[in-house]
C-alpha positions as CSV (number, residue, x, y, z in Angstrom):
1,M,27.4,12.2,25.2
2,S,29.9,14.4,23.3
3,A,28.8,15.9,20.2
4,E,32.1,15.6,18.2
5,A,32.2,11.5,18.8
6,F,28.5,11.4,18.0
7,T,29.2,13.7,14.6
8,S,32.4,11.2,14.0
9,L,30.4,8.2,14.2
10,S,27.4,9.2,12.2
11,K,29.5,10.5,9.3
12,A,31.6,7.0,9.3
13,M,28.4,4.7,9.9
14,A,26.9,6.9,6.6
15,L,30.1,6.7,4.5
16,G,30.1,2.9,5.2
17,L,26.5,2.3,3.9
18,L,26.8,4.4,1.0
19,R,29.9,2.5,0.1
20,D,28.5,-0.6,0.6
21,R,25.9,0.1,-3.3
22,T,24.0,-3.3,-2.5
23,A,22.6,-2.0,0.6
24,A,22.1,1.3,-0.9
25,F,20.4,-0.2,-3.5
26,F,17.8,-2.2,-1.7
27,M,17.5,0.4,0.8
28,L,16.7,3.4,-1.4
29,V,16.6,2.4,-5.4
30,F,14.7,-1.1,-4.9
31,P,11.4,0.9,-2.5
32,L,11.5,3.4,-5.3
33,M,10.8,1.1,-8.1
34,F,7.8,-0.3,-6.8
35,L,6.2,3.3,-6.8
36,V,7.4,4.0,-10.2
37,L,5.9,0.8,-11.5
38,F,2.7,0.5,-9.7
39,G,2.5,4.5,-10.2
40,A,2.5,4.4,-14.1
41,L,0.3,0.6,-13.6
42,F,-2.8,2.6,-12.0
43,K,-2.3,6.5,-13.3
44,N,-5.5,5.6,-14.5
45,D,-7.2,3.7,-12.3
46,A,-10.7,4.1,-14.0
47,T,-12.8,0.7,-13.5
48,A,-12.8,-0.8,-17.2
49,R,-16.0,-1.0,-18.8
50,A,-17.9,-4.1,-18.5
51,E,-18.6,-5.3,-22.0
52,I,-21.6,-7.1,-23.1
53,V,-23.1,-8.4,-26.0
54,Q,-26.8,-7.5,-27.2
55,V,-28.2,-10.6,-28.8
56,G,-31.2,-9.1,-31.1
57,R,-33.5,-6.5,-30.1
58,V,-33.5,-5.7,-26.3
59,E,-36.7,-2.8,-25.8
60,V,-35.1,-1.7,-22.7
61,F,-31.7,-1.0,-24.0
62,D,-33.1,-0.2,-27.4
63,S,-36.0,2.1,-26.2
64,L,-33.7,4.5,-23.8
65,P,-33.7,8.4,-24.9
66,R,-30.0,9.2,-26.3
67,D,-28.5,11.4,-23.5
68,A,-29.6,7.9,-21.4
69,R,-27.9,5.8,-23.5
70,E,-24.7,7.8,-24.0
71,G,-24.4,7.6,-20.5
72,L,-24.7,4.1,-20.3
73,E,-22.4,3.5,-22.5
74,E,-19.5,5.4,-20.3
75,V,-19.9,2.6,-18.1
76,L,-21.0,-0.5,-20.1
77,E,-19.6,-1.1,-24.1
78,I,-22.6,-2.8,-25.7
79,R,-22.0,-4.9,-28.7
80,R,-24.6,-6.1,-30.9
81,S,-24.9,-9.7,-32.5
82,D,-27.5,-12.0,-34.3
83,D,-26.0,-15.3,-33.4
84,R,-26.7,-16.2,-29.7
85,D,-24.6,-19.2,-29.3
86,E,-21.4,-17.5,-30.2
87,A,-22.2,-15.1,-27.8
88,L,-22.2,-17.5,-24.8
89,E,-19.1,-19.1,-26.2
90,E,-17.2,-15.6,-26.0
91,V,-19.0,-15.7,-22.2
92,R,-17.4,-19.0,-21.7
93,A,-14.1,-18.4,-22.8
94,G,-14.0,-15.2,-20.9
95,D,-13.8,-13.0,-23.8
96,V,-16.8,-10.9,-22.9
97,D,-18.2,-10.5,-19.4
98,A,-22.1,-11.0,-20.3
99,V,-24.4,-12.0,-23.0
100,V,-28.4,-10.3,-22.5
101,W,-31.5,-10.9,-24.9
102,Q,-35.1,-10.9,-24.4
103,E,-38.1,-13.4,-24.6
104,G,-41.0,-12.2,-24.7
105,D,-41.0,-9.4,-21.4
106,E,-38.0,-11.2,-20.1
107,V,-34.6,-9.8,-20.4
108,R,-32.2,-12.6,-19.9
109,L,-28.5,-12.0,-18.8
110,R,-25.5,-14.8,-18.9
111,Y,-22.4,-13.7,-17.6
112,S,-19.0,-14.8,-17.1
113,A,-17.3,-15.1,-13.3
114,A,-13.8,-14.5,-14.9
115,D,-13.6,-11.4,-13.8
116,R,-16.2,-11.3,-10.9
117,V,-15.9,-7.7,-10.7
118,R,-17.4,-6.4,-13.8
119,A,-19.5,-9.6,-14.5
120,G,-21.0,-7.9,-11.0
121,N,-20.9,-4.6,-12.8
122,A,-22.5,-6.3,-15.7
123,R,-25.4,-7.4,-13.6
124,A,-26.2,-4.3,-11.3
125,L,-26.2,-2.0,-14.7
126,V,-28.5,-4.2,-16.5
127,D,-30.8,-4.8,-13.5
128,S,-30.8,-0.7,-13.2
129,V,-31.8,-0.4,-16.7
130,V,-34.6,-2.9,-16.5
131,Q,-36.0,-1.8,-13.0
132,Q,-36.3,2.2,-14.7
133,A,-38.2,0.6,-17.4
134,N,-40.4,-1.3,-15.0
135,I,-41.0,2.2,-13.3
136,A,-41.3,4.0,-16.6
137,A,-43.9,1.3,-17.7
138,T,-46.2,2.3,-14.8
139,G,-46.3,6.1,-16.0
140,Q,-45.8,7.1,-12.1
141,P,-42.9,9.0,-11.1
142,P,-40.2,7.4,-8.8
143,A,-40.9,8.0,-4.9
144,Y,-37.2,8.4,-4.2
145,G,-34.5,10.2,-5.4
146,L,-30.9,9.2,-5.0
147,T,-28.1,12.0,-5.0
148,T,-24.2,10.5,-4.6
149,R,-21.4,12.5,-4.4
150,Q,-17.6,11.4,-3.5
151,V,-16.4,12.7,-0.3
152,E,-12.5,12.8,-1.7
153,D,-11.5,15.4,-3.6
154,E,-12.3,15.0,-7.0
155,S,-8.5,15.0,-7.9
156,L,-7.9,11.6,-5.7
157,K,-6.0,9.4,-8.0
158,A,-4.5,5.9,-6.9
159,I,-0.9,7.4,-6.3
160,Q,-2.8,9.0,-3.1
161,F,-3.1,5.5,-1.6
162,L,0.3,3.9,-3.1
163,T,2.4,6.2,-1.5
164,P,2.0,6.3,1.7
165,G,1.9,2.4,1.8
166,L,4.8,1.9,-0.4
167,L,6.8,4.6,2.2
168,G,6.0,2.8,4.8
169,W,7.3,-0.5,3.2
170,A,10.4,1.0,2.6
171,V,10.9,2.8,6.0
172,A,10.4,-0.7,7.6
173,M,12.7,-2.4,5.0
174,G,15.5,0.0,5.7
175,A,15.0,0.5,9.6
176,V,14.8,-3.6,10.2
177,F,17.9,-5.1,7.4
178,G,19.8,-1.8,8.1
179,S,20.2,-2.7,12.1
180,A,19.9,-5.9,11.5
181,F,22.8,-6.2,9.4
182,T,25.1,-3.9,11.2
183,L,24.5,-5.8,14.6
184,V,25.4,-9.3,13.3
185,N,28.3,-7.6,11.3
186,W,29.7,-5.7,13.7
187,R,29.7,-8.8,16.3
188,K,31.7,-10.8,13.6
189,K,34.1,-8.6,12.8
190,R,34.6,-7.6,17.0
191,I,33.7,-3.9,16.4
192,L,31.0,-4.5,19.3
193,R,34.2,-5.3,21.5
194,R,36.5,-2.6,20.2
195,L,33.5,-0.1,20.7
196,W,33.2,-1.2,23.9
197,L,36.9,-0.7,25.2
198,A,36.5,2.6,23.1
199,P,36.4,5.9,25.4
200,V,33.0,6.4,24.2
201,S,29.8,6.0,25.7
202,A,27.4,3.0,24.4
203,G,24.7,5.6,24.5
204,T,26.7,7.9,21.4
205,V,27.2,4.4,19.7
206,I,23.7,3.8,19.8
207,A,22.6,7.6,19.2
208,A,24.8,7.8,16.1
209,R,23.5,4.7,14.6
210,V,19.5,5.8,15.3
211,G,20.4,9.2,13.6
212,V,21.7,7.6,10.7
213,S,18.5,5.1,10.1
214,V,16.3,8.1,11.0
215,A,18.0,10.2,8.4
216,L,17.8,7.2,6.1
217,A,14.2,7.0,6.6
218,L,13.5,11.1,6.0
219,V,15.6,10.7,2.6
220,Q,13.3,8.0,1.1
221,T,10.7,10.2,2.7
222,A,11.6,13.0,0.6
223,V,12.5,11.1,-2.5
224,F,9.0,9.2,-2.4
225,L,7.4,12.0,-2.0
226,G,9.3,14.1,-4.4
227,V,8.4,11.4,-7.3
228,A,5.3,11.3,-6.9
229,S,4.3,14.5,-6.7
230,V,5.9,15.2,-10.2
231,P,2.8,15.9,-12.9
232,Y,2.9,12.5,-14.4
233,Y,2.0,10.7,-11.1
234,G,0.2,14.1,-9.5
235,L,0.5,13.4,-5.6
236,E,-1.6,16.2,-3.9
237,L,-0.4,16.6,-0.3
238,S,-3.1,17.3,2.1
239,G,-2.9,20.3,4.6
240,D,-1.3,18.5,7.7
241,W,1.1,16.3,5.1
242,W,4.1,17.5,7.3
243,L,3.5,15.0,10.1
244,A,4.6,12.3,7.6
245,V,8.0,13.1,9.3
246,P,7.4,12.3,13.1
247,L,5.4,9.2,11.9
248,V,8.3,8.1,9.3
249,V,10.9,8.6,12.5
250,C,8.3,7.2,15.1
251,G,8.0,4.0,12.6
252,T,11.9,3.8,12.3
253,L,12.3,3.5,15.9
254,A,9.7,0.8,15.6
255,F,11.1,-1.3,12.9
256,M,14.7,-0.7,13.9
257,S,13.9,-2.8,17.6
258,I,12.5,-5.2,15.2
259,G,16.1,-5.4,13.6
260,L,17.9,-5.7,16.8
261,V,16.2,-8.3,17.8
262,V,17.0,-10.5,14.7
263,G,20.4,-8.8,14.9
264,A,21.3,-10.0,18.4
265,W,19.1,-13.9,17.6
266,A,20.9,-14.4,14.3
267,K,24.8,-15.5,14.7
268,T,25.3,-15.0,10.3
269,E,24.2,-12.4,7.8
270,E,22.7,-15.1,6.0
271,A,20.4,-15.7,9.2
272,A,19.9,-12.6,9.8
273,N,18.5,-12.0,6.2
274,G,16.4,-15.1,5.9
275,A,14.9,-13.9,9.5
276,A,14.2,-10.3,8.3
277,Q,12.7,-11.9,5.2
278,V,10.4,-13.6,7.2
279,V,9.6,-10.5,9.2
280,I,9.2,-7.9,6.7
281,L,7.2,-10.0,3.5
282,P,4.7,-11.0,5.2
283,M,3.9,-8.2,7.4
284,A,4.3,-6.0,3.9
285,F,1.1,-7.9,2.4
286,L,-0.8,-7.8,5.7
287,S,-0.6,-4.6,6.4
288,G,-1.9,-2.9,3.2
289,A,1.1,-1.8,2.0
290,F,0.9,-3.3,-1.7
291,F,-2.8,-3.4,-1.6
292,P,-6.2,-2.9,0.3
293,L,-7.2,-5.3,2.7
294,D,-10.7,-3.9,2.7
295,M,-12.1,-7.2,0.6
296,A,-9.7,-9.4,2.4
297,P,-11.0,-12.5,4.4
298,A,-11.6,-11.5,8.5
299,W,-9.1,-13.8,9.7
300,I,-6.3,-11.7,7.7
301,Q,-7.7,-8.5,8.6
302,T,-7.4,-9.8,12.2
303,V,-4.3,-10.9,11.3
304,S,-3.0,-7.9,10.1
305,G,-3.9,-5.8,13.3
306,V,-0.9,-7.7,15.1
307,F,1.6,-5.5,12.4
308,P,3.0,-2.0,13.3
309,L,2.7,-1.3,9.6
310,T,-0.9,-1.6,9.5
311,Y,-1.2,1.1,11.7
312,L,1.7,3.3,10.2
313,N,0.1,3.0,7.0
314,E,-3.2,4.1,8.2
315,A,-1.6,6.9,9.8
316,M,0.5,8.0,6.7
317,Q,-2.6,7.4,4.6
318,D,-4.8,9.6,6.4
319,V,-1.9,12.6,7.2
320,L,-1.0,12.3,3.6
321,S,-4.2,11.6,1.3
322,R,-7.5,12.0,3.7
323,G,-6.6,15.3,5.1
324,Q,-6.6,14.5,8.9
325,S,-4.2,16.0,11.7
326,W,-2.7,15.5,14.9
327,G,-5.8,12.9,15.8
328,A,-4.7,10.5,12.9
329,A,-1.0,10.5,14.1
330,L,-0.6,10.9,17.8
331,P,-2.1,7.5,19.0
332,V,0.0,5.8,16.4
333,M,3.4,7.6,17.1
334,G,2.4,6.4,20.6
335,G,2.2,2.7,20.1
336,L,4.6,2.9,17.4
337,L,7.1,4.3,20.4
338,L,5.9,1.9,23.0
339,F,6.5,-1.3,20.1
340,A,9.8,0.0,19.8
341,A,10.4,0.1,24.1
342,V,9.2,-3.4,24.5
343,L,11.7,-5.1,21.0
344,T,14.7,-3.2,22.4
345,A,14.2,-4.6,25.7
346,V,13.8,-8.0,24.5
347,A,16.5,-7.6,22.2
348,A,18.9,-6.4,25.4
349,R,18.2,-9.7,26.4
350,L,19.3,-11.5,23.8
351,F,22.0,-9.6,23.0
352,R,25.6,-10.7,23.1
353,W,29.1,-9.0,22.2
354,D,30.8,-11.5,20.1
355,D,30.0,-15.2,18.5
356,A,31.6,-16.9,21.6
């Protein structure tokens, strides 16, 4: 492989990409917009306080010591009212999460399922207060105590989880669309035939295209990490964060192989665009790139295991946010390279020099 030919081809391909402003926008700026937007939306990602209405006197609340009351109000907004019917209407309308009142020795709670998370928080907090009051009424100290501590650093923010997922999606989108459109466009304009007849080896052409795609992915990585690390967002990289670089390289090769299959199959750029969208969009949503899948149905979690983006996102999160090292990165890198080899072989079987 001629170094001079490789350099010339790489430069020509990179300039061609930069001159296509639409392609450059969707590969570089468009994914970054999601990071900027989601990072701002979830910058202060503390769970909103549940809001309940207390009707009349509720002994378990009113008898709380001042410090306990203040601690409760940090997580539960309590508003007083004397009109139970009006309070219940507010709950039915979803304006408040629950209403609580006391009848004799029984505390009654009515809640809204409009926001199940906040309703669940309200139920759990009221139940905790009632249980503590029952223990206090016995005059006996609790038999057991609970000490809790967050395992992650106290500075952990939503951006720590948004950045790896959105970066993985950006890399996948750039590699799939870039390789698919390039192959279709070159075949349509008979550039493939000219390259075949030119005194340049196929390996040089392929290496140049791969090099441009990898360079684009590394630029995306640098921009994403740079933007996420500004004080406004506050991304804090773990010790072995640099392992994201080889992960991005392996991920780029894997997603390029998907693009090659799409480009080898599609006859027009419109068909390539549609096929790539069908691949990328479900993969992005079902791989946890935009939101975690912990609470998703079991079948969705099973389906997500088919997509390479799921493993790339998980490994990127491990090395960027969870402080893990080679043990988390190497298996995923090997799997991505194997995936790339298999799909590249499939693309080779489907490959056509021209549309004829």
